[in-house]
C-alpha positions in Angstrom: 48.5 206.4 20.0 48.7 206.5 16.2 51.6 205.0 14.3 53.1 208.4 13.6 53.4 209.3 17.3 54.9 205.8 17.9 57.7 206.7 15.5 58.3 210.0 17.3 58.6 208.2 20.6 61.1 205.8 19.2 63.3 208.5 17.8 63.3 210.1 21.3 64.8 207.0 22.9 68.4 208.2 22.8 69.8 205.8 25.3 68.4 202.6 23.7 70.7 200.0 22.3 71.1 200.2 18.5 69.7 196.7 17.9 66.7 197.3 20.1 66.1 200.7 18.4 66.1 199.0 14.9 63.7 196.4 16.0 61.3 199.0 17.5 61.5 201.1 14.4 60.7 198.2 12.2 57.7 197.3 14.3 56.5 200.9 14.2 56.9 201.0 10.4 54.8 197.9 10.0 52.1 199.4 12.2 52.1 202.5 10.2 51.7 200.5 7.0 48.8 198.6 8.4 47.2 201.9 9.5 47.5 203.4 6.0 46.0 200.4 4.2 43.6 198.7 6.6 41.6 196.7 4.1 44.3 195.5 1.6 44.3 191.8 0.8 46.6 189.9 -1.6 44.7 186.8 -2.6 47.4 185.3 -4.7 49.6 185.1 -1.6 46.8 183.2 0.1 46.8 180.4 -2.4 49.1 178.2 -0.3 46.7 178.5 2.7 43.7 177.3 0.8 44.8 173.6 1.1 43.8 171.7 4.2 46.6 169.2 3.6 49.3 168.7 1.1 47.3 166.0 -0.8 43.9 167.7 -0.4 42.2 168.5 -3.7 39.0 170.5 -4.0 36.6 170.4 -6.8 35.2 173.8 -7.7 32.0 174.3 -9.7 32.2 177.3 -12.0 29.0 178.8 -13.5 29.7 181.2 -16.4 33.0 179.3 -17.1 33.3 180.4 -20.7 33.1 184.1 -19.8 36.1 186.3 -19.4 36.0 186.1 -15.6 34.8 182.5 -15.4 37.5 181.2 -17.6 40.1 182.9 -15.4 38.6 181.1 -12.4 39.0 177.8 -14.3 42.6 178.5 -15.3 43.7 179.5 -11.8 41.9 176.6 -10.1 43.8 174.2 -12.3 47.0 176.1 -11.7 46.5 175.6 -7.9 46.0 171.9 -8.5 42.3 171.8 -7.9 39.7 170.1 -10.1 36.9 172.0 -11.9 33.3 171.2 -13.0 32.0 173.7 -15.5 28.7 174.6 -16.9 28.8 176.2 -20.4 26.1 177.0 -22.9 28.4 176.1 -25.8 31.4 173.8 -25.2 33.6 175.3 -27.9 33.5 178.7 -26.1 35.4 177.4 -23.1 38.9 178.4 -24.1 42.0 179.6 -22.2 41.7 183.3 -21.3 45.5 183.9 -21.8 48.7 182.2 -22.6 50.3 180.1 -19.8 53.6 178.4 -20.7 53.8 176.1 -17.7 50.3 174.7 -18.4 50.8 174.7 -22.2 47.8 177.0 -22.7 47.3 179.4 -25.6 44.8 182.2 -25.4 41.6 181.4 -27.2 42.5 177.7 -27.6 40.9 174.6 -26.1 44.3 172.9 -26.1 44.8 171.5 -22.6 41.7 173.3 -21.6 39.1 170.7 -22.1 38.2 167.3 -20.4 39.6 165.5 -23.4 43.1 166.8 -22.7 42.9 167.6 -19.0 41.5 165.0 -16.5 41.0 167.7 -13.8 38.2 169.2 -15.8 34.5 168.2 -16.1 32.4 170.1 -18.6 28.6 170.1 -18.7 26.9 171.7 -21.7 23.6 173.2 -20.8 21.8 176.2 -19.3 21.9 177.6 -15.8 18.1 178.1 -16.2 17.6 174.4 -16.3 17.8 172.8 -12.9 18.7 169.4 -14.3 21.7 170.9 -16.1 22.8 172.6 -12.8 22.5 169.3 -10.9 24.7 167.6 -13.5 27.5 169.9 -12.5 27.3 168.6 -9.0 26.3 164.9 -9.4 29.2 162.6 -8.7 31.8 165.3 -8.7 32.3 165.9 -4.9 31.9 169.7 -5.3 33.4 171.6 -2.3 32.9 175.2 -3.5 31.1 177.2 -6.1 32.0 180.3 -8.1 29.1 182.1 -9.9 30.3 184.4 -12.7 27.2 184.6 -14.8 26.7 187.3 -17.4 25.7 188.0 -20.9 23.7 190.4 -23.0 20.1 191.0 -21.8 18.8 190.4 -25.3 20.4 187.0 -25.4 20.0 185.6 -21.9 16.9 187.5 -20.7 16.4 190.1 -17.9 16.4 187.7 -15.0 19.2 185.3 -15.8 21.2 186.1 -12.7 18.3 185.7 -10.2 16.7 182.6 -11.9 20.0 180.8 -12.5 21.4 181.5 -9.0 18.2 180.2 -7.5 18.9 176.9 -9.2 22.5 176.9 -8.0 21.4 177.6 -4.5 19.0 174.7 -4.5 21.7 172.4 -5.9 24.2 173.6 -3.2 21.7 172.7 -0.5 20.8 169.4 -2.1 24.5 168.4 -2.3 25.6 169.8 1.1 27.9 172.5 -0.4 28.4 175.5 1.9 31.1 177.7 0.2 30.0 180.0 -2.7 31.3 183.2 -4.2 29.1 185.3 -6.4 30.5 188.0 -8.8 28.3 191.1 -8.7 29.3 194.7 -9.4 30.1 197.9 -7.7 26.9 199.9 -7.5 24.8 196.9 -6.5 23.0 196.8 -3.1 24.3 199.4 -0.7 27.5 200.2 -2.8 26.1 202.8 -5.1 28.1 205.5 -3.3 31.3 203.5 -4.1 30.7 203.7 -7.9 32.4 206.4 -9.9 29.9 209.0 -11.3 30.2 207.6 -14.8 29.1 204.2 -13.5 26.2 205.7 -11.6 24.9 207.4 -14.7 25.0 204.2 -16.7 23.5 202.1 -13.9 20.5 204.4 -13.6 19.9 204.5 -17.3 21.1 202.1 -19.9 22.1 199.4 -17.4 19.0 199.6 -15.1 17.7 196.1 -16.1 21.1 194.6 -15.4 21.3 196.3 -12.0 17.8 195.1 -11.1 18.9 191.5 -11.8 22.2 192.0 -9.9 20.3 193.3 -6.9 17.8 190.4 -7.0 20.7 187.9 -7.2 22.4 189.5 -4.2 19.1 189.4 -2.3 19.1 185.6 -2.5 22.0 185.6 0.0 21.6 188.8 2.0 18.0 188.1 3.0 17.0 185.0 1.2 17.5 181.2 1.1 21.3 181.5 0.8 21.7 183.5 4.0 22.8 180.3 5.9 25.6 179.5 3.4 29.3 180.5 3.7 28.9 183.1 0.9 30.9 186.0 -0.3 29.4 188.5 -2.7 32.2 190.4 -4.5 31.6 193.7 -6.2 34.5 194.6 -8.4 35.1 198.0 -10.0 35.7 198.2 -13.8 37.1 195.0 -15.2 40.2 194.8 -17.3 42.1 192.1 -19.0 45.6 191.0 -18.1 47.6 188.6 -15.9 47.2 188.6 -12.2 48.9 191.5 -10.4 48.4 190.2 -6.9 47.0 193.6 -5.8 43.4 193.4 -4.5 42.0 195.9 -2.1 38.8 195.4 -0.2 37.7 199.0 0.0 35.1 201.3 1.7 35.7 204.2 -0.7 35.3 204.7 -4.5 36.0 201.5 -6.4 38.6 201.5 -9.2 39.6 199.1 -12.0 40.8 195.6 -11.4 42.0 192.8 -13.7 39.7 189.9 -14.1 42.5 187.6 -13.2 42.8 189.3 -9.7 39.0 189.0 -9.3 39.2 185.3 -10.1 42.0 184.8 -7.5 39.8 186.5 -4.9 36.9 184.3 -5.8 39.0 181.2 -5.4 40.3 182.3 -2.1 36.7 182.8 -1.0 35.9 179.2 -1.6 39.2 177.6 -0.7 40.7 179.4 2.2 39.3 178.0 5.5 40.1 181.3 7.2 38.7 183.7 4.5 37.9 187.0 6.2 34.9 188.1 4.2 32.4 185.2 4.5 28.7 186.3 4.7 29.7 189.7 3.4 29.3 191.8 0.3 32.5 193.6 -0.4 33.8 196.0 -3.1 37.3 195.3 -4.5 39.7 197.1 -6.8 43.4 197.2 -7.6 45.8 200.1 -8.0 44.7 201.2 -11.5 42.7 204.3 -10.5 39.0 204.7 -10.7 36.4 206.0 -13.1 36.0 206.1 -16.8 39.7 207.0 -17.7 41.1 203.9 -15.8 39.2 201.6 -18.1 39.8 203.2 -21.5 43.3 201.7 -22.0 41.6 198.3 -22.6 38.8 199.6 -24.8 39.3 200.7 -28.4 37.1 203.4 -29.7 35.6 201.1 -32.2 34.6 198.6 -29.5 33.1 201.4 -27.4 31.2 202.6 -30.4 29.7 199.1 -31.1 28.8 198.7 -27.4 27.1 202.0 -27.2 25.2 201.5 -30.4 23.3 198.6 -29.0 19.9 199.0 -27.5 20.3 200.7 -24.1 19.4 197.7 -22.0 22.0 195.6 -23.8 25.0 197.9 -23.9 27.7 197.2 -21.4 30.9 199.1 -22.1 32.5 198.4 -18.8 32.3 194.6 -18.9 30.2 193.8 -15.8 
C-alpha cells in the first residue's frame, strides 16, 4: 500500500513493544518521504562516492571553463582534489567565480586559479571550433571525464557554436578513449518544452530561437548521433542563479525552477566522477527549491541589466543566463 496507509497500520498495532513501534514508525516515515520526493538527488553528498580509491585522482576536461558555470566546475573539481584541463578563448578571463577561504580564492581573481599558482590546473588558450585546440586539452593529460559548458552571445560565437564545438569534443573523446561526458543544455530543449515556464517558452520561440536550434542540434549528437555510445548525461537546468552551492538538486518531471550555477556544476561533476551515477545516457531537467518562472530569477537581475539584455538584437539577448 501507500506510505500513508502504512502509518495508519502502525498506529493500530496497540500491543507492539515500544521499541519495535518506534522502529516501524521511523521506517514508515522514511518510506513516505521517498514517496513524496521520488526524484530528489543531492550531488554534493555524492562527492565522497566519486573516488574509486583514496588516492585516485581524476582529470576533468572543462570546455567553457571561463564562463559562469564552467568556472564553478573548475573550482569544485579542484575542491574535490581532482585535476582540471581547461579550454578558454582568453586566459585572463578564467577567474574564480566566488570567494573560497580554504582555497585562498577571491571572486574575479586569477590568484590560485591559474596553472602558474596551482599545479592541478592545465589551461589551453584556443577555440572549441578548432579541432587541434580541442585535442590539446586531451593530449598528455590522462583525461577521465569531460564537462561541456559552452555558451556565449550568438553575435560573438556564431549560431552553431554548440553543435560544431561539441562535434570536435566528441571526436577527441573517442580518439582518447574517454567515455564519461556531461553536457549543459537547458530546460526547453529536446522533449522538455512542457517543463519550461511559460515565460521561457515565449522567449525560446522568439528571441532565443537560434540558441534553441543550436542546443537541440548539440543534444542530437548524443541522443541519436555519434555520441550515443558514450556514458553521457545531458543536463537541462531551469533558470540559472549565482551563489554558493545549496546541495539541493532535484531531477524533475514537472516544471523546472531556478537553480544555482554552483549546484549545476556539482551535478555535472557527479555525472563524470560517480561510478554509480543514476542518469547516464539520459537527458534530465534539474532545479532546486527556489520556485519557477520569471519571478524566481529576478532577485539576481537588476533592472538595468535586464534592460541592457533586452535591448540587444533579439537573437543575442539572453536575460535568463542559459
